[in-house]
C-alpha positions in Angstrom: 90.1 93.1 216.5 87.0 92.3 214.6 87.7 90.6 211.2 85.6 91.1 208.1 85.8 88.8 205.1 86.5 90.5 201.7 83.8 90.4 199.0 85.0 89.0 195.7 84.2 90.9 192.5 81.9 89.2 190.1 83.0 88.8 186.5 80.8 91.8 185.5 82.3 94.0 188.2 85.9 93.4 187.2 87.8 96.2 185.5 89.0 95.7 182.0 92.5 94.4 183.1 90.9 92.4 185.9 88.5 90.7 183.5 91.3 89.9 181.1 93.4 88.4 183.9 90.4 86.4 185.3 89.3 85.1 181.9 92.9 84.1 181.0 93.4 82.0 184.2 90.0 80.4 183.9 90.7 79.5 180.3 94.0 77.9 181.5 92.2 75.9 184.2 93.7 77.9 187.2 90.5 78.1 189.3 92.4 78.9 192.6 94.2 81.8 190.9 90.9 83.0 189.3 89.4 83.1 192.8 92.4 85.1 194.1 92.0 87.6 191.2 88.3 88.0 192.0 89.2 88.8 195.6 92.0 91.2 194.6 89.5 93.3 192.6 86.8 93.0 195.2 86.0 95.1 198.2 86.7 94.9 201.9 85.3 96.7 204.9 87.4 98.3 207.6 86.6 96.7 210.9 87.3 100.0 212.8 85.3 102.5 210.8 83.2 100.3 208.5 84.3 102.1 205.3 84.2 100.0 202.2 87.2 100.1 199.8 88.4 98.4 196.7 91.3 96.2 197.6 93.3 96.6 194.3 93.0 100.4 194.4 94.0 100.6 198.0 97.0 98.4 197.4 98.0 100.4 194.4 97.7 103.7 196.3 99.7 102.4 199.3 102.5 101.1 197.1 102.8 103.9 194.6 106.4 105.2 194.3 107.0 108.6 195.8 108.1 111.1 193.1 110.4 113.8 194.5 110.6 117.2 193.0 114.2 116.8 191.8 113.2 113.6 189.9 110.3 115.4 188.2 112.6 118.3 187.1 115.2 115.8 185.8 112.6 113.8 183.8 111.2 117.0 182.4 114.6 118.2 181.4 115.3 114.9 179.7 112.0 115.1 177.8 112.7 118.7 176.7 116.1 117.6 175.3 114.6 114.8 173.2 112.4 117.2 171.3 
């Protein structure tokens, strides 16, 4: 399979939380970690279809917990009782 290198986000392209994380590790002298954060919030290209996607958003989407209907009903019932 064809491999494409990810593109790091520049400091200006980082989201608010990404910028905070990046600036914190740079301040603390953790350059390797800062580079990793820039890659995490960067973009990658699918070698099969050439679509470009944000790495952090894709990871978040792929690892989001599944909410089942029963759990939603239970949590709503709990919230209603607290009022």
